C-alpha positions as CSV (number, residue, x, y, z in Angstrom):
1,X,-0.2,-0.2,-0.1
2,X,1.2,3.9,-0.9
3,X,2.2,5.1,2.5
4,X,2.5,8.8,1.7
5,X,0.9,11.9,2.1
6,X,-1.9,11.6,-0.3
7,X,-3.1,13.3,-3.6
8,X,-6.2,13.7,-5.4
9,X,-9.0,13.4,-3.2
10,X,-7.7,12.1,-0.1
11,X,-5.9,15.3,0.2
12,X,-9.1,16.8,1.9
13,X,-9.7,16.8,5.6
14,X,-13.4,16.1,5.2
15,X,-13.7,12.4,4.8
16,X,-16.3,10.9,6.6
17,X,-17.8,7.5,7.5
18,X,-21.4,6.7,8.4
19,X,-22.8,3.4,10.2
20,X,-26.4,2.5,10.2
21,X,-28.6,1.4,12.7
22,X,-30.0,-2.2,12.4
23,X,-33.6,-0.6,13.7
24,X,-34.7,3.1,12.3
25,X,-37.6,2.7,14.4
26,X,-36.1,2.8,17.8
27,X,-34.5,6.2,17.1
28,X,-35.5,9.5,18.6
29,X,-33.2,12.3,17.9
30,X,-34.3,14.3,20.3
31,X,-32.9,11.8,23.2
32,X,-29.3,12.0,21.7
33,X,-28.5,15.7,22.7
34,X,-28.4,14.9,26.3
35,X,-26.1,11.7,25.6
36,X,-24.0,14.3,23.2
37,X,-23.7,16.6,26.1
38,X,-22.6,14.1,28.5
39,X,-19.7,13.3,25.8
40,X,-18.5,16.7,26.4
41,X,-18.4,17.2,30.0
42,X,-16.8,13.7,30.4
43,X,-14.7,14.1,27.3
44,X,-15.6,10.5,25.8
45,X,-14.3,11.0,22.4
46,X,-10.6,10.1,22.0
47,X,-8.0,13.0,20.6
48,X,-10.9,15.4,20.6
49,X,-11.9,18.6,22.0
50,X,-15.7,18.6,22.3
51,X,-17.4,22.1,22.0
52,X,-20.9,22.3,21.4
53,X,-24.6,20.4,20.3
54,X,-26.5,21.6,17.9
55,X,-30.1,20.3,16.7
56,X,-31.1,20.2,13.0
57,X,-34.1,18.0,12.9
58,X,-36.0,21.1,11.0
59,X,-33.5,20.9,8.2
60,X,-34.3,18.5,5.2
61,X,-31.2,16.5,4.6
62,X,-29.7,17.7,7.4
63,X,-26.6,16.7,10.3
64,X,-30.0,15.8,12.5
65,X,-28.2,16.0,15.9
66,X,-24.8,17.7,15.5
67,X,-21.8,17.2,18.4
68,X,-19.2,20.0,17.5
69,X,-15.6,18.9,17.8
70,X,-12.4,21.1,17.2
71,X,-11.1,18.3,14.4
72,X,-14.2,17.0,13.2
73,X,-18.4,17.2,13.5
74,X,-19.8,13.9,14.6
75,X,-23.8,13.7,13.8
76,X,-26.9,11.8,13.6
77,X,-28.9,12.1,10.8
78,X,-31.7,10.2,9.2
79,X,-30.6,11.3,5.9
80,X,-32.5,9.0,3.0
81,X,-34.9,7.3,5.8
82,X,-31.6,5.4,7.1
83,X,-30.4,7.1,10.6
84,X,-27.0,6.6,11.4
85,X,-23.8,7.9,13.4
86,X,-21.5,9.9,11.0
87,X,-18.0,11.2,11.6
88,X,-16.9,13.9,9.6
89,X,-13.4,15.4,9.7
90,X,-12.4,18.9,9.8
91,X,-8.8,19.2,10.0
92,X,-6.2,16.5,9.7
93,X,-2.6,16.3,10.9
94,X,0.0,16.4,8.1
95,X,1.5,13.4,6.4
96,X,-1.4,11.2,7.1
97,X,-1.7,8.8,4.1
98,X,-5.0,8.1,2.3
99,X,-5.4,4.6,4.2
100,X,-4.7,6.1,7.4
101,X,-7.5,8.6,7.0
102,X,-9.8,6.0,5.9
103,X,-8.9,4.3,8.6
104,X,-9.2,7.0,11.3
105,X,-12.7,7.7,10.1
106,X,-13.6,4.3,10.5
107,X,-12.3,4.4,14.2
108,X,-13.5,7.5,15.3
109,X,-17.4,6.1,13.4
110,X,-16.8,3.0,15.5
111,X,-16.0,4.6,18.8
112,X,-18.8,7.1,18.5
113,X,-21.3,3.8,17.7
114,X,-19.7,2.0,20.6
115,X,-20.6,4.4,23.1
116,X,-24.6,4.3,21.8
117,X,-24.5,1.1,22.0
118,X,-23.7,0.9,25.6
119,X,-25.2,4.2,26.3
120,X,-27.4,3.1,29.7
121,X,-30.0,5.5,28.9
122,X,-30.6,4.3,25.6
123,X,-31.6,1.1,26.8
124,X,-29.8,-1.1,24.1
125,X,-32.2,0.3,21.2
126,X,-29.5,1.7,19.3
127,X,-27.2,-1.5,17.5
128,X,-25.1,-0.6,14.2
129,X,-24.7,-2.8,11.1
130,X,-21.3,-3.0,9.8
131,X,-21.9,-5.3,6.8
132,X,-22.9,-1.6,5.3
133,X,-21.1,1.7,5.9
134,X,-21.1,5.0,4.0
135,X,-17.8,6.6,2.9
136,X,-18.0,10.0,1.9
137,X,-15.6,13.6,1.2
138,X,-17.5,16.5,1.7
139,X,-15.1,18.6,-0.5
140,X,-16.2,19.1,-4.0
141,X,-13.3,21.0,-5.0
142,X,-11.0,17.7,-4.1
143,X,-13.3,15.2,-4.9
144,X,-16.0,15.9,-7.1
145,X,-19.1,13.4,-7.4
146,X,-17.9,11.5,-10.2
147,X,-16.0,8.2,-11.5
148,X,-12.6,9.5,-11.6
149,X,-13.1,10.5,-7.9
150,X,-14.2,6.7,-7.3
151,X,-11.1,5.1,-9.2
152,X,-8.8,7.4,-7.0
153,X,-9.9,6.0,-3.3
154,X,-11.1,2.6,-4.3
155,X,-7.4,1.3,-3.8
156,X,-7.6,2.6,0.0
157,X,-10.6,1.6,0.4
158,X,-10.2,-1.7,-0.8
159,X,-7.1,-1.9,1.2
160,X,-9.2,-0.7,4.6
161,X,-11.5,-3.5,4.2
162,X,-9.1,-6.0,4.1
163,X,-7.2,-5.1,7.0
164,X,-10.2,-5.1,9.2
165,X,-12.6,-7.5,7.6
166,X,-10.0,-10.0,6.5
167,X,-11.9,-10.0,3.0
168,X,-12.7,-8.1,0.0
169,X,-15.4,-5.5,0.1
170,X,-18.5,-7.3,-1.9
171,X,-19.4,-4.0,-3.5
172,X,-18.2,-0.1,-3.7
173,X,-20.5,1.7,-5.3
174,X,-21.3,5.3,-5.6
175,X,-24.3,6.8,-4.3
176,X,-24.2,10.6,-4.7
177,X,-25.8,12.6,-7.6
178,X,-23.0,14.8,-9.7
179,X,-24.1,18.1,-7.6
180,X,-23.9,16.0,-4.0
181,X,-20.9,15.4,-2.0
182,X,-18.9,12.2,-3.3
183,X,-20.3,8.7,-1.3
184,X,-20.0,5.4,-1.9
185,X,-21.5,2.5,0.1
186,X,-19.2,-0.5,0.7
187,X,-21.1,-3.7,1.6
188,X,-19.1,-7.1,2.9
189,X,-20.2,-10.4,3.1
190,X,-19.8,-10.5,6.9
191,X,-20.7,-8.4,9.9
192,X,-18.9,-8.3,12.7
193,X,-19.7,-6.6,16.3
194,X,-18.6,-2.7,16.7
195,X,-16.1,-3.7,19.6
196,X,-14.5,-6.8,17.1
197,X,-13.6,-4.0,14.2
198,X,-12.5,-1.5,17.2
199,X,-10.3,-4.7,18.1
200,X,-8.5,-4.8,14.6
201,X,-8.5,-1.5,14.1
202,X,-6.0,-1.4,17.1
203,X,-4.1,-4.9,16.3
204,X,-3.8,-4.2,12.9
205,X,-1.3,-1.2,13.8
206,X,0.8,-0.1,12.2
207,X,-1.5,-0.1,9.7
208,X,-3.3,2.6,11.5
209,X,-0.5,4.8,12.8
210,X,0.4,8.3,11.6
211,X,3.7,7.9,10.7
212,X,6.6,9.8,12.6
213,X,7.5,13.2,11.9
214,X,11.2,13.3,9.8
215,X,12.3,15.0,13.1
216,X,11.4,15.1,16.3
217,X,11.2,17.6,19.2
218,X,14.9,18.1,20.3
219,X,13.8,17.4,23.9
220,X,11.9,14.2,23.1
221,X,14.6,12.8,20.6
222,X,17.0,13.6,23.2
223,X,15.0,12.2,26.2
224,X,14.3,8.9,23.8
225,X,17.7,8.2,23.5
226,X,18.8,8.7,26.8
227,X,16.4,5.8,27.5
228,X,17.2,3.3,24.9
229,X,20.8,3.5,26.1
230,X,20.0,2.4,29.3
231,X,17.4,-0.4,28.0
232,X,20.6,-1.7,25.8
233,X,22.4,-2.2,29.1
234,X,19.6,-4.8,30.3
235,X,22.0,-8.3,30.8
236,X,18.8,-10.4,30.1
237,X,18.0,-11.1,26.2
238,X,15.4,-12.5,24.0
239,X,14.5,-13.2,19.9
240,X,12.8,-10.8,18.0
241,X,12.2,-10.6,14.6
242,X,15.2,-13.2,14.5
243,X,17.7,-10.6,16.0
244,X,19.0,-11.1,19.7
245,X,17.5,-8.0,21.5
246,X,17.8,-6.7,25.4
247,X,14.8,-7.6,27.0
248,X,13.9,-4.0,28.0
249,X,14.7,-3.0,24.2
250,X,11.9,-5.2,23.3
251,X,9.5,-4.3,26.0
252,X,9.5,-0.6,25.8
253,X,9.2,-1.2,21.7
254,X,6.2,-2.8,22.0
255,X,4.6,-0.5,24.6
256,X,5.4,2.5,22.6
257,X,3.7,0.4,19.4
258,X,0.4,-0.1,21.8
259,X,0.5,3.5,23.0
260,X,0.7,5.0,19.3
261,X,-1.9,2.4,18.0
262,X,-4.3,3.1,20.5
263,X,-3.6,6.8,20.2
264,X,-1.6,7.7,17.0
265,X,-1.7,11.6,18.4
266,X,-0.1,10.3,22.2
267,X,1.6,13.4,23.9
268,X,5.2,13.6,24.6
269,X,4.4,12.5,28.2
270,X,2.9,9.5,27.3
271,X,5.6,8.8,24.6
272,X,8.0,9.3,27.1
273,X,6.7,7.3,29.7
274,X,5.9,4.5,27.6
275,X,9.5,4.4,26.8
276,X,10.7,4.1,30.5
277,X,7.9,2.4,32.3
278,X,10.1,-0.7,33.1
279,X,13.5,1.3,33.1
280,X,16.3,-0.6,34.7
281,X,14.0,-3.3,36.1
282,X,16.5,-6.2,36.1
283,X,18.2,-4.0,38.8
284,X,16.0,-4.8,41.7
285,X,15.1,-8.8,41.1
286,X,12.1,-10.3,42.4
287,X,14.2,-13.0,44.1
288,X,15.4,-10.2,46.6
289,X,12.2,-10.1,48.4
290,X,9.9,-12.4,50.2
291,X,7.8,-15.0,49.0
292,X,4.2,-14.3,48.4
293,X,2.0,-11.6,48.1
294,X,3.4,-9.2,50.8
295,X,6.6,-9.7,49.0
296,X,5.4,-9.1,45.7
297,X,3.7,-5.8,46.8
298,X,6.7,-4.3,48.1
299,X,8.6,-5.4,45.2
300,X,5.9,-3.6,42.9
301,X,6.4,-0.6,45.2
302,X,10.1,-0.2,45.1
303,X,10.3,-0.9,41.3
304,X,7.4,1.6,40.8
305,X,9.4,4.4,43.2
306,X,12.6,3.5,41.3
307,X,11.5,3.8,37.5
308,X,9.5,7.1,38.4
309,X,13.2,8.7,40.0
310,X,15.2,7.3,36.9
311,X,12.5,8.8,35.0
312,X,12.9,12.5,36.2
313,X,16.2,12.3,36.8
314,X,16.8,11.5,33.1
315,X,14.3,14.1,32.2
316,X,15.8,16.9,34.1
317,X,19.1,16.5,33.1
318,X,17.8,16.7,29.2
319,X,15.7,19.9,30.0
320,X,12.1,18.9,30.5
321,X,9.9,21.6,32.8
322,X,8.7,20.2,35.8
323,X,5.2,20.0,34.3
324,X,6.4,17.3,31.8
325,X,8.7,15.7,34.6
326,X,5.6,15.6,37.0
327,X,3.0,14.0,34.3
328,X,5.4,11.4,33.2
329,X,5.4,9.9,37.0
330,X,1.8,10.4,37.5
331,X,1.8,7.9,34.1
332,X,4.5,5.6,35.6
333,X,2.8,5.2,38.7
334,X,-1.0,5.3,37.1
335,X,-2.1,7.7,39.3
336,X,-6.0,8.3,38.1
337,X,-6.5,4.6,36.6
338,X,-10.2,4.8,36.0
339,X,-10.5,8.9,35.7
340,X,-7.5,10.4,33.4
341,X,-8.1,9.2,29.8
342,X,-4.6,8.9,29.4
343,X,-3.5,6.7,32.4
344,X,-6.0,4.3,31.4
345,X,-4.7,4.4,27.6
346,X,-0.9,3.6,29.4
347,X,-2.7,0.9,31.2
348,X,-4.6,-0.4,28.5
349,X,-0.9,-0.7,26.3
350,X,0.8,-2.6,29.1
351,X,-2.0,-5.0,29.5
352,X,-1.6,-5.5,25.6
353,X,2.1,-6.3,26.0
354,X,1.4,-8.9,28.7
355,X,-1.7,-10.5,26.4
356,X,1.5,-10.2,23.3
357,X,3.9,-11.0,24.9
358,X,3.6,-12.6,28.7
359,X,0.5,-14.4,28.6
360,X,1.6,-17.6,27.1
361,X,4.9,-18.2,29.2
362,X,2.7,-17.2,32.3
363,X,0.1,-19.7,31.7
364,X,2.5,-22.4,31.3
365,X,3.4,-21.9,34.9
366,X,0.1,-21.8,36.5
367,X,-2.9,-23.9,36.8
368,X,-6.2,-23.0,35.3
369,X,-7.8,-21.2,38.5
370,X,-4.8,-19.3,39.4
371,X,-4.6,-18.0,35.8
372,X,-8.4,-17.2,35.5
373,X,-8.0,-15.0,38.7
374,X,-4.9,-13.1,36.9
375,X,-7.1,-12.6,33.6
376,X,-10.1,-11.1,35.7
377,X,-7.7,-8.5,37.4
378,X,-5.9,-7.8,34.5
379,X,-9.9,-7.5,32.3
380,X,-10.7,-5.6,35.2
381,X,-8.2,-2.7,34.5
382,X,-9.2,-2.4,30.8
383,X,-11.3,0.1,28.8
384,X,-13.5,-1.4,26.1
385,X,-11.2,-0.6,23.9
386,X,-8.4,-1.8,25.4
387,X,-10.3,-5.5,25.8
388,X,-11.6,-5.3,22.2
389,X,-7.8,-4.9,20.9
390,X,-6.8,-7.9,23.5
391,X,-9.6,-10.3,22.4
392,X,-8.5,-10.0,18.8
393,X,-4.7,-10.8,20.4
394,X,-6.3,-13.7,22.0
395,X,-7.9,-15.0,19.0
396,X,-4.3,-15.8,17.8
397,X,-3.3,-17.8,20.9
398,X,-3.2,-21.7,21.4
399,X,-6.5,-23.2,22.6
400,X,-6.2,-23.5,26.0
401,X,-5.0,-19.9,26.4
402,X,-7.8,-19.0,24.6
403,X,-10.2,-20.9,26.4
404,X,-8.6,-19.1,29.4
405,X,-9.6,-15.6,28.9
406,X,-13.2,-17.2,27.7
407,X,-13.6,-18.3,31.0
408,X,-12.2,-14.9,33.0
409,X,-14.4,-12.9,30.6
410,X,-17.6,-15.0,30.9
411,X,-20.5,-15.0,33.8
412,X,-20.3,-11.2,34.9
413,X,-16.6,-10.5,34.5
414,X,-16.2,-9.3,31.3
């Protein structure tokens, strides 16, 4: 796939994606107004500054109920008597490829759909189909509604569908007239759940990742280099992609990978925390502490203090101010888990590294009952998006490990 900055229709920021509800008769637009206002109060949409809600119910072919954000608009419209949630970009980060823009639109629409599906006040009436979605570009200068635009965007659309659905699209057909914004209907043979698709979007990274800028901020670059040098002193090693690699290097690479997969626009503080969360862990071995739960907790507490202390010293030496240093410390200690969105994302990334690199080996050391208890504790710390990604990883594991996860996440523990 082409990974460079897009040209032609996909150069526009106004890329949109709409998911349709399964039961149009269940939709009552007015009840969505307080729901969207709560999203604003609680900041529930990732990487967005939520601003206001407006009702356009009276406007024919209008956006219905509109949630105004800084980088995009979200709307629940009933155009063509087909109600659904729509994501529409307004401004875009530079360097994002056409495929990444489409994946971002998919992901944003799916996240909004997931929130609506789980909204208690809607009583489970809003369920979304994924076997048909509408893709559009609301920019007639970049994307006139014609066959040339369809030919230009088709390869990127097909690549995104293959990555998410594991199959070719059954059809990609233009549905807009010549005087309307460009729109196509994408249909597939299967209809995964919204949560399954969200998990696949994260688990197929770096497909959804924004490319690294040509030059990092000098302070960030210097700090990452310092952390990497420390990780390379780890005397333990493993083979990753056929290359013998210090364990600490591999761990922090995977943690950074998952942080950026969950949030391609992750803040510098979050990136720094991902680069040093277990810094010099090998210097405080578990064997120096007593056996049992009490010794384990003392070991974990001492590790957390040591990681925060080393991170602070390194960041201060590089030249970061107290605000960033304190934020990195807070993330490393995971203060505010369940309340602070960045801390929650960081915990999700840590848990995904566990499922990806540690879970199978750990399961071989413990019986089923012990592992189910460990998995339940891990699951309780994860968000819906993190769990969806974890389930996608678990699909690839041996039968016993899959069965253990199923046991841990069933019977009210999911």
